[in-house]
N, C-alpha and C positions, 0 to 999 in steps of 0.2 A: 503492501499498499504505499503510496507515497501521500508526503505531506506535508501544502506549502506552508511553509509560515512567510509572513509579510516581506513582505520582495526593499529592497533597495531600490531599482529605479522602478521608469515609468511608463507604461506603452498603453497606448490607443488602440481602438478596432474603430472606427472614423468611417460614415455616411458622406459624398459629397454627391451633387446631384446640380443643372446645367442651370441655368438662368430660366428657365418655363418646365425649369423639373421637369420634366419628362424622362431626363436619364436619370440612375442612379447606380454610384461607383462607389467600393467598399476593401478598403485597404489596415493596413495595420501598421506605425511606425512607432518609435522613443520619443522622438520627437512634432508633434502634431502644427508650433506655430509653421519649423525648417518645412512644413513636407504641405503644408497647403500653400504655400509663399511659394514650393519650385511649381507645382497645381497651376498656379496664376500666370508663373513665368514660362511657362509648360519648358518646363528645361531639357523634353523628349517626347519631340515632334512629333512623332510615330507612336504615341503614347494612344487607349484610346482615351484620357483623359483629356490630352489636347486634344486630337482629333473632335471629340461633341460638346468642347466648351468648361469640362464639368471643375466649377471649383467652387461651389457654392457649401461649404458645412449647410451638414442639419444637423447632422446626429453624433456620437463617440463613447464610449463609453471607456473607463479607465482602467490599469493592471498593473503589476507589482510581477506579474512573472511573465517573459517570454510568449512558452508557451500554452498559457488559458489566453494567451489575447492569438497566438495564434487558429488555435482550435474554436473561438470566439466568434475571425472575421469568415475562418471556414462555413459554420453555424448558419450566420447571420449571408457569406455567399450564397450557398443554398435552402435558402428562404423564398419564396412564392413571392413574386415582385406584391402584392395583394398584404404578404405577412412582413416586410419589408414596411409599407408603409404603416402599418401598425405600429410597430415595435418604433418607427418612428416619432408618429404619434402621442405615444405615449407620453413621450421627454418633449415634443416639440410640434404641439395642436397645429397650429400657422403654417406648419415647416419655414417659417424664417430663417434667414441664412447670417449663423452667428458668425463672429468676428473671434478668433482666437489672437 
């Protein structure tokens, strides 16, 4: 059995959307502010987020263990769009764009 105690790092699982809120993107990072800046600046022009102009933060969760963050990211990615929207709306009912 694996027992997790409080970790010393912070990891984020996040969901981004585009301006019209028609696309959802789920990712994981250890520095949400920097990662959002990379999405906005389109540092990788061939990426999904660059292609669809996805850089508006609408949801995130914090973790202290990367293994748990990656597991949660995979879990969210496997949800249907309807379930992702329900998850987002629990935390952000108006799907407002957040700054971090």
